[in-house]
N, C-alpha and C positions, 0 to 999 in steps of 0.2 A: 232106704237110706234112713239114717238117724237124724232127727231133728234135735239141733243145739240150741239149749236153752240157755241163757246168760243167768248163772246165780248171783244174786247181788253180793258186793263186798264192801265192805266197810271198815273205817280205822276204829280201834279200840280207843276209847275216851278215858281217860283219868277222871277222878271227881273234880280237879280242879280245871278241866276242860282240854288239858294236853294229849295229843295224839302222838304216841312215842313212835311209832312205825312210820309216821308221816314225816316225824320231825329226823328220823333215822336215814329215810329216802332222800331228804333235801340234801344231807351231807354229803351224798355219794356225787360220784361224776354221772353227766348226763348219759353216757354209753351204759354205764352199770345200772343205773337207773331204768334204762329202758329194757334192758335184758330182764332184770327182777319183774317190770310191768307186763312185759310178753308172758313172761313164766306165770303170773298171776291171772292173766286173760286166759291163758290156755286152761288153767285150773277151774275159773268162772265158768267156761265154755263146756267143758266136759265132765263136771263134778254131778250133775243129775243122770248123767247118761254113764257114768262110773267108767269113762274112757280114760280117766287119769289114773296114775299108780308110780309105781317106782319105774324109772329113777327120780322122776321129776317130784313126785308127792309119797311121802312116808307117812304112815299112821304111827305114831307114839305111845298108843292107847289112851285110854280114859277120854274119847272123843278129840283128842288134840293130835294135830298133822304139821308136818313142815313141808315147805316148799323148798327145793334144794337146787340154786342156781349157781352156775358157774359163769363168773363174770369175767367180760374182756380183759380186765386188769389183772387176770392171773389169780382171783381171789374167790372164794367160796363164800356164798351166803345162805343163810336160812332165815325164812319168815315162818313164825309159828301162827297156826290158825285153828279155829274151831268153826262149828256150824252152829248159830243160835239162831232163832226164831226165823229159819229158812234162810239165812245170810250166812257169808264167810265173815269171820269177824277176824281182821289181821293183830293179833295179841303182842307180837315182839319180834325183832329182827336183829341179827348181828352178822359179824363177818366170822368166819371159822377160821380158827387158828391152829386148831388141834384135831386129830382123827377123831377123837372122842367129844360129845356136845358135852359142854360144861353144865354142870349140874345145876348152877346157879342160872343159868339161861332157861333151862326147862322149868325149872321152879317158879321163876318169874311169870312165864308163860301160863303156868298151871294156876297160879295164883290170880292173875287176870280173868282166866276163864272161870274160874269159881265165882269172880265178883259179878260176872253177868247174871247168874242165876238168882242173885238176890233181887 
């Protein structure tokens, strides 16, 4: 039996103290928020055992990952994260409106990820 260990997760915080992913989640309806929360908890529980992968989590390269949630509101969300100091850091999130991930969304997550290493 594999023992599941919870990998800590935290919200990325800007220099001004804002937490963009937390703010984004607060704008969603309760049921959509719960779905994303459940998916994030699955990642936290399975990360150290490598039990998570596609379709829930996809590697985007360079240490960046996305949690792929299908919401009850018939929308699709993405939460970008990385592992930093043994924690899951939630960098950026959005509702996906096209099949391909917009470049600006990926660039923003990458920029935030790089700022963690300073």
